[in-house]
C-alpha positions as CSV (number, residue, x, y, z in Angstrom):
1,M,-40.2,-60.0,-126.0
2,K,-40.9,-56.3,-125.5
3,A,-43.7,-54.2,-126.9
4,L,-43.1,-51.0,-129.0
5,N,-44.5,-48.0,-127.3
6,P,-48.0,-47.1,-128.8
7,I,-46.8,-43.5,-129.1
8,I,-44.2,-44.6,-131.6
9,I,-46.7,-46.7,-133.5
10,K,-48.9,-43.6,-133.7
11,Q,-46.0,-41.6,-135.1
12,I,-45.4,-44.3,-137.7
13,E,-49.2,-44.3,-138.6
14,D,-49.2,-40.5,-138.9
15,A,-46.2,-40.5,-141.2
16,T,-47.8,-43.1,-143.3
17,D,-51.1,-41.2,-143.4
18,N,-49.1,-38.2,-144.6
19,N,-47.6,-40.2,-147.5
20,M,-44.2,-40.2,-145.7
21,H,-43.6,-44.0,-146.1
22,T,-39.8,-43.7,-146.1
23,G,-40.0,-41.6,-143.0
24,A,-42.3,-44.1,-141.3
25,L,-39.7,-46.8,-141.9
26,A,-36.9,-44.5,-140.6
27,I,-38.8,-44.0,-137.4
28,L,-39.0,-47.7,-136.8
29,A,-35.4,-48.4,-137.8
30,A,-34.2,-45.6,-135.5
31,V,-36.2,-46.9,-132.5
32,M,-34.6,-50.3,-133.0
33,G,-31.1,-48.7,-133.2
34,N,-30.6,-49.9,-136.8
35,N,-28.5,-46.9,-137.9
36,N,-27.5,-48.6,-141.2
37,M,-31.1,-48.7,-142.3
38,V,-31.7,-45.2,-141.1
39,V,-28.8,-43.9,-143.3
40,W,-30.1,-45.9,-146.3
41,L,-33.6,-44.5,-145.8
42,E,-32.3,-40.9,-145.5
43,W,-30.4,-41.5,-148.8
44,I,-33.6,-42.8,-150.5
45,D,-35.5,-39.8,-149.2
46,E,-32.8,-37.4,-150.4
47,C,-32.8,-39.0,-153.9
48,H,-36.6,-38.8,-153.9
49,G,-36.4,-35.1,-153.3
50,L,-33.7,-34.6,-156.0
51,A,-35.6,-36.7,-158.6
52,G,-39.0,-35.1,-157.7
53,K,-40.6,-38.5,-157.6
54,M,-40.0,-42.0,-156.3
55,T,-38.3,-43.8,-159.2
56,Q,-38.7,-47.5,-159.7
57,D,-35.1,-48.0,-158.4
58,L,-35.9,-46.0,-155.3
59,L,-39.1,-48.0,-154.7
60,E,-37.1,-51.3,-155.1
61,D,-34.4,-50.0,-152.6
62,R,-37.1,-49.0,-150.1
63,A,-38.8,-52.4,-150.5
64,L,-35.5,-54.1,-149.6
65,V,-35.0,-51.9,-146.6
66,S,-38.6,-52.4,-145.5
67,K,-38.2,-56.1,-145.6
68,Q,-35.2,-56.0,-143.4
69,V,-36.7,-53.5,-140.9
70,M,-39.9,-55.4,-140.7
71,E,-38.1,-58.7,-140.1
72,Q,-36.2,-57.1,-137.3
73,A,-39.3,-55.6,-135.8
74,E,-41.1,-58.9,-135.9
75,A,-38.3,-60.6,-134.1
76,T,-38.1,-57.7,-131.5
77,Y,-41.6,-56.7,-130.6
78,S,-44.6,-58.6,-129.3
79,N,-47.0,-56.1,-130.8
80,F,-45.6,-56.5,-134.4
81,N,-49.2,-56.8,-135.8
82,D,-49.9,-53.3,-134.5
83,I,-46.7,-52.0,-136.0
84,Y,-47.4,-53.6,-139.4
85,A,-51.0,-52.2,-139.4
86,A,-49.5,-48.7,-138.9
87,F,-48.0,-48.9,-142.4
């Protein structure tokens, strides 16, 4: 099992620290090549901008995507605990 580059983990952490939770998930999904999740996260981010807030529906959609992305990351990376902690 490979480890995710600490530089990417730092990017995820920085995005999270700047309240860019959807963007942090998109970084992880993109690194793993999960383009379907990246597109879904971009849609969530666009809807967030149009609505001016994260609606309950958007939060629920993001939670679904997050679950899938995290499951993939856990199966892919030996340093998943570090990735998880970045969020």
